[in-house]
VMD Tcl script that builds the backbone (N, CA, C; Angstrom):
set m [mol new atoms 360]
animate dup $m
set s [atomselect $m all]
$s set {name element resname resid chain x y z} {
  {N N UNK 1 A 0.814 -1.179 0.000}
  {CA C UNK 1 A 0.000 0.000 0.000}
  {C C UNK 1 A 0.865 1.253 0.000}
  {N N UNK 2 A 1.969 1.219 0.672}
  {CA C UNK 2 A 2.858 2.377 0.695}
  {C C UNK 2 A 3.398 2.714 -0.682}
  {N N UNK 3 A 3.718 1.719 -1.469}
  {CA C UNK 3 A 4.293 1.996 -2.782}
  {C C UNK 3 A 3.291 2.675 -3.704}
  {N N UNK 4 A 1.993 2.420 -3.552}
  {CA C UNK 4 A 1.018 3.086 -4.408}
  {C C UNK 4 A 0.786 4.530 -3.966}
  {N N UNK 5 A 1.054 4.831 -2.724}
  {CA C UNK 5 A 0.882 6.179 -2.217}
  {C C UNK 5 A 1.977 7.120 -2.726}
  {N N UNK 6 A 3.183 6.627 -2.860}
  {CA C UNK 6 A 4.325 7.460 -3.266}
  {C C UNK 6 A 4.127 8.050 -4.660}
  {N N UNK 7 A 3.752 7.266 -5.694}
  {CA C UNK 7 A 3.543 7.887 -7.004}
  {C C UNK 7 A 2.456 8.962 -6.987}
  {N N UNK 8 A 1.401 8.737 -6.201}
  {CA C UNK 8 A 0.343 9.738 -6.108}
  {C C UNK 8 A 0.890 11.009 -5.477}
  {N N UNK 9 A 1.672 10.871 -4.432}
  {CA C UNK 9 A 2.269 12.015 -3.771}
  {C C UNK 9 A 3.200 12.763 -4.724}
  {N N UNK 10 A 4.007 12.051 -5.485}
  {CA C UNK 10 A 4.905 12.675 -6.454}
  {C C UNK 10 A 4.117 13.404 -7.531}
  {N N UNK 11 A 3.019 12.809 -7.983}
  {CA C UNK 11 A 2.182 13.438 -8.996}
  {C C UNK 11 A 1.593 14.744 -8.468}
  {N N UNK 12 A 1.096 14.716 -7.254}
  {CA C UNK 12 A 0.516 15.915 -6.656}
  {C C UNK 12 A 1.586 16.989 -6.492}
  {N N UNK 13 A 2.761 16.615 -6.059}
  {CA C UNK 13 A 3.846 17.582 -5.894}
  {C C UNK 13 A 4.259 18.174 -7.232}
  {N N UNK 14 A 4.327 17.360 -8.262}
  {CA C UNK 14 A 4.688 17.856 -9.593}
  {C C UNK 14 A 3.619 18.779 -10.140}
  {N N UNK 15 A 2.376 18.466 -9.894}
  {CA C UNK 15 A 1.273 19.301 -10.379}
  {C C UNK 15 A 1.278 20.665 -9.690}
  {N N UNK 16 A 1.756 20.713 -8.470}
  {CA C UNK 16 A 1.796 21.970 -7.727}
  {C C UNK 16 A 3.011 22.817 -8.085}
  {N N UNK 17 A 3.984 22.255 -8.770}
  {CA C UNK 17 A 5.229 22.974 -9.056}
  {C C UNK 17 A 5.031 24.287 -9.787}
  {N N UNK 18 A 4.235 24.368 -10.861}
  {CA C UNK 18 A 4.098 25.659 -11.531}
  {C C UNK 18 A 3.505 26.730 -10.629}
  {N N UNK 19 A 2.515 26.381 -9.839}
  {CA C UNK 19 A 1.906 27.354 -8.938}
  {C C UNK 19 A 2.915 27.809 -7.893}
  {N N UNK 20 A 3.705 26.892 -7.386}
  {CA C UNK 20 A 4.717 27.233 -6.397}
  {C C UNK 20 A 5.763 28.157 -6.998}
  {N N UNK 21 A 6.163 27.886 -8.236}
  {CA C UNK 21 A 7.194 28.685 -8.888}
  {C C UNK 21 A 6.745 30.118 -9.117}
  {N N UNK 22 A 5.445 30.353 -9.206}
  {CA C UNK 22 A 4.952 31.686 -9.507}
  {C C UNK 22 A 4.613 32.491 -8.254}
  {N N UNK 23 A 4.779 31.920 -7.096}
  {CA C UNK 23 A 4.469 32.640 -5.868}
  {C C UNK 23 A 5.506 33.731 -5.629}
  {N N UNK 24 A 5.083 34.789 -4.941}
  {CA C UNK 24 A 5.918 35.958 -4.747}
  {C C UNK 24 A 7.247 35.716 -4.069}
  {N N UNK 25 A 7.353 34.775 -3.153}
  {CA C UNK 25 A 8.582 34.576 -2.412}
  {C C UNK 25 A 9.620 33.731 -3.122}
  {N N UNK 26 A 9.279 33.180 -4.270}
  {CA C UNK 26 A 10.194 32.296 -4.983}
  {C C UNK 26 A 11.330 33.093 -5.620}
  {N N UNK 27 A 12.458 32.447 -5.822}
  {CA C UNK 27 A 13.617 33.051 -6.467}
  {C C UNK 27 A 13.253 33.427 -7.903}
  {N N UNK 28 A 13.353 34.696 -8.281}
  {CA C UNK 28 A 12.983 35.094 -9.640}
  {C C UNK 28 A 13.898 34.499 -10.702}
  {N N UNK 29 A 15.064 34.003 -10.313}
  {CA C UNK 29 A 15.990 33.402 -11.273}
  {C C UNK 29 A 15.923 31.881 -11.279}
  {N N UNK 30 A 14.922 31.325 -10.613}
  {CA C UNK 30 A 14.716 29.886 -10.655}
  {C C UNK 30 A 14.377 29.494 -12.094}
  {N N UNK 31 A 15.069 28.504 -12.662}
  {CA C UNK 31 A 14.825 28.144 -14.060}
  {C C UNK 31 A 13.356 27.842 -14.377}
  {N N UNK 32 A 12.676 27.129 -13.498}
  {CA C UNK 32 A 11.268 26.817 -13.774}
  {C C UNK 32 A 10.411 28.081 -13.749}
  {N N UNK 33 A 10.692 28.961 -12.829}
  {CA C UNK 33 A 9.926 30.212 -12.764}
  {C C UNK 33 A 10.137 31.036 -14.034}
  {N N UNK 34 A 11.366 31.103 -14.510}
  {CA C UNK 34 A 11.651 31.820 -15.759}
  {C C UNK 34 A 10.914 31.159 -16.912}
  {N N UNK 35 A 10.978 29.834 -16.987}
  {CA C UNK 35 A 10.302 29.105 -18.061}
  {C C UNK 35 A 8.805 29.399 -18.045}
  {N N UNK 36 A 8.208 29.343 -16.864}
  {CA C UNK 36 A 6.772 29.611 -16.736}
  {C C UNK 36 A 6.423 31.018 -17.210}
  {N N UNK 37 A 7.194 31.998 -16.752}
  {CA C UNK 37 A 6.867 33.390 -17.042}
  {C C UNK 37 A 7.266 33.864 -18.427}
  {N N UNK 38 A 8.429 33.456 -18.871}
  {CA C UNK 38 A 8.960 33.979 -20.125}
  {C C UNK 38 A 8.629 33.121 -21.347}
  {N N UNK 39 A 8.264 31.887 -21.118}
  {CA C UNK 39 A 7.924 31.020 -22.250}
  {C C UNK 39 A 6.449 30.637 -22.206}
  {N N UNK 40 A 6.031 30.001 -21.130}
  {CA C UNK 40 A 4.649 29.511 -21.060}
  {C C UNK 40 A 3.620 30.635 -21.106}
  {N N UNK 41 A 3.796 31.644 -20.284}
  {CA C UNK 41 A 2.822 32.738 -20.251}
  {C C UNK 41 A 2.857 33.552 -21.538}
  {N N UNK 42 A 4.052 33.846 -22.023}
  {CA C UNK 42 A 4.186 34.642 -23.243}
  {C C UNK 42 A 3.586 33.909 -24.445}
  {N N UNK 43 A 3.800 32.590 -24.508}
  {CA C UNK 43 A 3.314 31.804 -25.637}
  {C C UNK 43 A 1.894 31.282 -25.435}
  {N N UNK 44 A 1.310 31.583 -24.277}
  {CA C UNK 44 A -0.077 31.204 -24.025}
  {C C UNK 44 A -0.310 29.720 -23.821}
  {N N UNK 45 A 0.665 29.035 -23.216}
  {CA C UNK 45 A 0.511 27.607 -22.963}
  {C C UNK 45 A -0.385 27.373 -21.754}
  {N N UNK 46 A -1.155 26.318 -21.805}
  {CA C UNK 46 A -1.936 25.906 -20.634}
  {C C UNK 46 A -0.972 25.327 -19.603}
  {N N UNK 47 A -1.471 25.107 -18.401}
  {CA C UNK 47 A -0.624 24.518 -17.352}
  {C C UNK 47 A -0.109 23.143 -17.770}
  {N N UNK 48 A -0.967 22.339 -18.373}
  {CA C UNK 48 A -0.556 20.997 -18.812}
  {C C UNK 48 A 0.482 21.087 -19.932}
  {N N UNK 49 A 0.277 21.991 -20.883}
  {CA C UNK 49 A 1.249 22.163 -21.973}
  {C C UNK 49 A 2.576 22.667 -21.436}
  {N N UNK 50 A 2.514 23.570 -20.462}
  {CA C UNK 50 A 3.722 24.108 -19.852}
  {C C UNK 50 A 4.500 23.017 -19.121}
  {N N UNK 51 A 3.806 22.206 -18.348}
  {CA C UNK 51 A 4.459 21.101 -17.641}
  {C C UNK 51 A 5.109 20.139 -18.623}
  {N N UNK 52 A 4.393 19.825 -19.683}
  {CA C UNK 52 A 4.915 18.916 -20.705}
  {C C UNK 52 A 6.165 19.508 -21.354}
  {N N UNK 53 A 6.097 20.782 -21.733}
  {CA C UNK 53 A 7.225 21.445 -22.382}
  {C C UNK 53 A 8.425 21.516 -21.445}
  {N N UNK 54 A 8.169 21.828 -20.173}
  {CA C UNK 54 A 9.250 21.889 -19.186}
  {C C UNK 54 A 9.934 20.531 -19.053}
  {N N UNK 55 A 9.155 19.479 -18.938}
  {CA C UNK 55 A 9.723 18.139 -18.814}
  {C C UNK 55 A 10.575 17.801 -20.037}
  {N N UNK 56 A 10.090 18.174 -21.204}
  {CA C UNK 56 A 10.840 17.908 -22.439}
  {C C UNK 56 A 12.176 18.647 -22.428}
  {N N UNK 57 A 12.140 19.964 -22.175}
  {CA C UNK 57 A 13.356 20.774 -22.185}
  {C C UNK 57 A 14.308 20.335 -21.084}
  {N N UNK 58 A 13.765 20.073 -19.903}
  {CA C UNK 58 A 14.582 19.643 -18.770}
  {C C UNK 58 A 15.292 18.326 -19.066}
  {N N UNK 59 A 14.652 17.477 -19.836}
  {CA C UNK 59 A 15.252 16.194 -20.192}
  {C C UNK 59 A 16.336 16.291 -21.251}
  {N N UNK 60 A 16.421 17.416 -21.920}
  {CA C UNK 60 A 17.391 17.594 -23.002}
  {C C UNK 60 A 18.665 18.326 -22.577}
  {N N UNK 61 A 18.605 19.060 -21.478}
  {CA C UNK 61 A 19.759 19.842 -21.030}
  {C C UNK 61 A 20.174 19.427 -19.621}
  {N N UNK 62 A 21.480 19.474 -19.362}
  {CA C UNK 62 A 21.916 19.224 -17.985}
  {C C UNK 62 A 21.555 20.450 -17.143}
  {N N UNK 63 A 21.643 20.322 -15.835}
  {CA C UNK 63 A 21.184 21.368 -14.924}
  {C C UNK 63 A 21.895 22.698 -15.158}
  {N N UNK 64 A 23.184 22.666 -15.379}
  {CA C UNK 64 A 23.941 23.912 -15.584}
  {C C UNK 64 A 23.515 24.597 -16.880}
  {N N UNK 65 A 23.409 23.823 -17.952}
  {CA C UNK 65 A 22.999 24.397 -19.231}
  {C C UNK 65 A 21.562 24.916 -19.177}
  {N N UNK 66 A 20.695 24.198 -18.475}
  {CA C UNK 66 A 19.311 24.632 -18.343}
  {C C UNK 66 A 19.248 25.963 -17.601}
  {N N UNK 67 A 19.988 26.070 -16.516}
  {CA C UNK 67 A 20.005 27.331 -15.758}
  {C C UNK 67 A 20.539 28.465 -16.627}
  {N N UNK 68 A 21.626 28.232 -17.331}
  {CA C UNK 68 A 22.195 29.275 -18.196}
  {C C UNK 68 A 21.215 29.662 -19.294}
  {N N UNK 69 A 20.573 28.668 -19.898}
  {CA C UNK 69 A 19.600 28.949 -20.954}
  {C C UNK 69 A 18.432 29.774 -20.432}
  {N N UNK 70 A 17.981 29.469 -19.224}
  {CA C UNK 70 A 16.878 30.242 -18.659}
  {C C UNK 70 A 17.333 31.649 -18.267}
  {N N UNK 71 A 18.573 31.798 -17.808}
  {CA C UNK 71 A 19.094 33.130 -17.529}
  {C C UNK 71 A 19.195 33.953 -18.811}
  {N N UNK 72 A 19.616 33.315 -19.902}
  {CA C UNK 72 A 19.665 34.003 -21.194}
  {C C UNK 72 A 18.273 34.430 -21.638}
  {N N UNK 73 A 17.302 33.562 -21.399}
  {CA C UNK 73 A 15.911 33.888 -21.724}
  {C C UNK 73 A 15.445 35.070 -20.886}
  {N N UNK 74 A 15.741 35.037 -19.586}
  {CA C UNK 74 A 15.333 36.116 -18.684}
  {C C UNK 74 A 16.033 37.429 -19.019}
  {N N UNK 75 A 17.253 37.345 -19.525}
  {CA C UNK 75 A 17.997 38.559 -19.876}
  {C C UNK 75 A 17.286 39.348 -20.976}
  {N N UNK 76 A 16.464 38.680 -21.751}
  {CA C UNK 76 A 15.692 39.342 -22.795}
  {C C UNK 76 A 14.274 39.672 -22.377}
  {N N UNK 77 A 13.992 39.575 -21.104}
  {CA C UNK 77 A 12.650 39.800 -20.588}
  {C C UNK 77 A 12.207 41.249 -20.747}
  {N N UNK 78 A 10.898 41.432 -20.872}
  {CA C UNK 78 A 10.336 42.779 -20.880}
  {C C UNK 78 A 10.388 43.397 -19.481}
  {N N UNK 79 A 10.527 42.550 -18.473}
  {CA C UNK 79 A 10.672 43.040 -17.098}
  {C C UNK 79 A 12.122 43.480 -16.906}
  {N N UNK 80 A 12.324 44.787 -16.788}
  {CA C UNK 80 A 13.698 45.287 -16.665}
  {C C UNK 80 A 14.375 44.771 -15.404}
  {N N UNK 81 A 13.606 44.590 -14.320}
  {CA C UNK 81 A 14.173 44.078 -13.075}
  {C C UNK 81 A 14.693 42.644 -13.266}
  {N N UNK 82 A 13.883 41.807 -13.889}
  {CA C UNK 82 A 14.306 40.422 -14.145}
  {C C UNK 82 A 15.495 40.390 -15.093}
  {N N UNK 83 A 15.451 41.202 -16.146}
  {CA C UNK 83 A 16.552 41.229 -17.111}
  {C C UNK 83 A 17.860 41.652 -16.442}
  {N N UNK 84 A 17.799 42.646 -15.557}
  {CA C UNK 84 A 19.008 43.100 -14.851}
  {C C UNK 84 A 19.566 42.005 -13.948}
  {N N UNK 85 A 18.670 41.332 -13.220}
  {CA C UNK 85 A 19.120 40.252 -12.335}
  {C C UNK 85 A 19.750 39.114 -13.145}
  {N N UNK 86 A 19.134 38.778 -14.272}
  {CA C UNK 86 A 19.670 37.708 -15.116}
  {C C UNK 86 A 21.019 38.110 -15.699}
  {N N UNK 87 A 21.137 39.346 -16.167}
  {CA C UNK 87 A 22.414 39.831 -16.707}
  {C C UNK 87 A 23.511 39.759 -15.650}
  {N N UNK 88 A 23.172 40.154 -14.437}
  {CA C UNK 88 A 24.155 40.129 -13.343}
  {C C UNK 88 A 24.594 38.693 -13.069}
  {N N UNK 89 A 23.634 37.770 -13.039}
  {CA C UNK 89 A 23.971 36.365 -12.806}
  {C C UNK 89 A 24.824 35.810 -13.946}
  {N N UNK 90 A 24.498 36.187 -15.171}
  {CA C UNK 90 A 25.295 35.731 -16.319}
  {C C UNK 90 A 26.705 36.309 -16.276}
  {N N UNK 91 A 26.822 37.581 -15.878}
  {CA C UNK 91 A 28.146 38.204 -15.775}
  {C C UNK 91 A 29.025 37.483 -14.755}
  {N N UNK 92 A 28.401 36.943 -13.716}
  {CA C UNK 92 A 29.142 36.241 -12.677}
  {C C UNK 92 A 29.419 34.782 -12.997}
  {N N UNK 93 A 28.928 34.313 -14.136}
  {CA C UNK 93 A 29.129 32.896 -14.483}
  {C C UNK 93 A 30.409 32.727 -15.291}
  {N N UNK 94 A 30.855 31.499 -15.378}
  {CA C UNK 94 A 32.069 31.198 -16.134}
  {C C UNK 94 A 31.756 30.634 -17.519}
  {N N UNK 95 A 30.522 30.801 -17.974}
  {CA C UNK 95 A 30.109 30.278 -19.277}
  {C C UNK 95 A 30.636 31.212 -20.366}
  {N N UNK 96 A 31.317 30.623 -21.341}
  {CA C UNK 96 A 31.909 31.421 -22.420}
  {C C UNK 96 A 30.827 32.032 -23.315}
  {N N UNK 97 A 31.202 33.085 -24.012}
  {CA C UNK 97 A 30.278 33.716 -24.953}
  {C C UNK 97 A 29.849 32.734 -26.037}
  {N N UNK 98 A 30.774 31.920 -26.474}
  {CA C UNK 98 A 30.449 30.923 -27.501}
  {C C UNK 98 A 29.396 29.944 -26.987}
  {N N UNK 99 A 29.564 29.453 -25.777}
  {CA C UNK 99 A 28.602 28.517 -25.202}
  {C C UNK 99 A 27.257 29.196 -24.973}
  {N N UNK 100 A 27.273 30.458 -24.590}
  {CA C UNK 100 A 26.026 31.198 -24.419}
  {C C UNK 100 A 25.265 31.269 -25.746}
  {N N UNK 101 A 25.994 31.563 -26.824}
  {CA C UNK 101 A 25.359 31.617 -28.147}
  {C C UNK 101 A 24.768 30.268 -28.530}
  {N N UNK 102 A 25.532 29.204 -28.252}
  {CA C UNK 102 A 25.034 27.855 -28.551}
  {C C UNK 102 A 23.766 27.552 -27.750}
  {N N UNK 103 A 23.782 27.888 -26.471}
  {CA C UNK 103 A 22.619 27.626 -25.618}
  {C C UNK 103 A 21.417 28.476 -26.017}
  {N N UNK 104 A 21.666 29.689 -26.437}
  {CA C UNK 104 A 20.566 30.557 -26.886}
  {C C UNK 104 A 19.864 29.913 -28.089}
  {N N UNK 105 A 20.644 29.421 -29.022}
  {CA C UNK 105 A 20.063 28.747 -30.189}
  {C C UNK 105 A 19.381 27.448 -29.794}
  {N N UNK 106 A 20.032 26.704 -28.920}
  {CA C UNK 106 A 19.490 25.411 -28.505}
  {C C UNK 106 A 18.170 25.562 -27.762}
  {N N UNK 107 A 18.080 26.518 -26.845}
  {CA C UNK 107 A 16.839 26.667 -26.087}
  {C C UNK 107 A 15.724 27.159 -26.993}
  {N N UNK 108 A 16.038 27.972 -27.969}
  {CA C UNK 108 A 15.006 28.412 -28.921}
  {C C UNK 108 A 14.452 27.220 -29.696}
  {N N UNK 109 A 15.344 26.388 -30.196}
  {CA C UNK 109 A 14.914 25.205 -30.955}
  {C C UNK 109 A 14.158 24.223 -30.067}
  {N N UNK 110 A 14.652 23.998 -28.853}
  {CA C UNK 110 A 13.990 23.072 -27.934}
  {C C UNK 110 A 12.607 23.569 -27.535}
  {N N UNK 111 A 12.479 24.867 -27.359}
  {CA C UNK 111 A 11.183 25.429 -26.988}
  {C C UNK 111 A 10.166 25.210 -28.101}
  {N N UNK 112 A 10.561 25.463 -29.326}
  {CA C UNK 112 A 9.659 25.240 -30.466}
  {C C UNK 112 A 9.276 23.759 -30.547}
  {N N UNK 113 A 10.272 22.884 -30.422}
  {CA C UNK 113 A 10.002 21.447 -30.477}
  {C C UNK 113 A 9.093 21.002 -29.332}
  {N N UNK 114 A 9.353 21.517 -28.141}
  {CA C UNK 114 A 8.538 21.154 -26.973}
  {C C UNK 114 A 7.100 21.621 -27.154}
  {N N UNK 115 A 6.924 22.836 -27.628}
  {CA C UNK 115 A 5.563 23.345 -27.817}
  {C C UNK 115 A 4.827 22.533 -28.892}
  {N N UNK 116 A 5.536 22.149 -29.944}
  {CA C UNK 116 A 4.920 21.314 -30.982}
  {C C UNK 116 A 4.486 19.961 -30.426}
  {N N UNK 117 A 5.342 19.370 -29.591}
  {CA C UNK 117 A 5.026 18.059 -29.019}
  {C C UNK 117 A 3.909 18.116 -27.982}
  {N N UNK 118 A 3.814 19.249 -27.288}
  {CA C UNK 118 A 2.936 19.328 -26.134}
  {C C UNK 118 A 1.597 20.015 -26.399}
  {N N UNK 119 A 1.459 20.641 -27.531}
  {CA C UNK 119 A 0.211 21.321 -27.867}
  {C C UNK 119 A -0.653 20.410 -28.734}
  {N N UNK 120 A -1.962 20.493 -28.518}
  {CA C UNK 120 A -2.853 19.621 -29.305}
  {C C UNK 120 A -2.885 19.989 -30.784}
}
mol reanalyze $m
mol bondsrecalc $m
mol representation Tube
mol addrep $m
């Protein structure tokens, strides 16, 4: 009985992740929060489409590359506060300009592919 409870608990926790990421106290540079705000909301994805797209993108990039890609996305945000914070974080990183360019292209392509896979 315990083993059947764990998957349900994990499912509930995963379903709550987007709402948690958008709460006021969350880190504005959290990769999932950036993805939700700068990709899902801007592109008009539903919560289910957003979760699907996030899982797809997250599965394609390692944690460091995903964070850098989301910081690059945030650096282009219409929110000047978010863009400044992302720029500052990128300035403090050791990621080369070449790798940043590669990740910028990669996240753009992955986002399009994820939205195609996850939208009806």
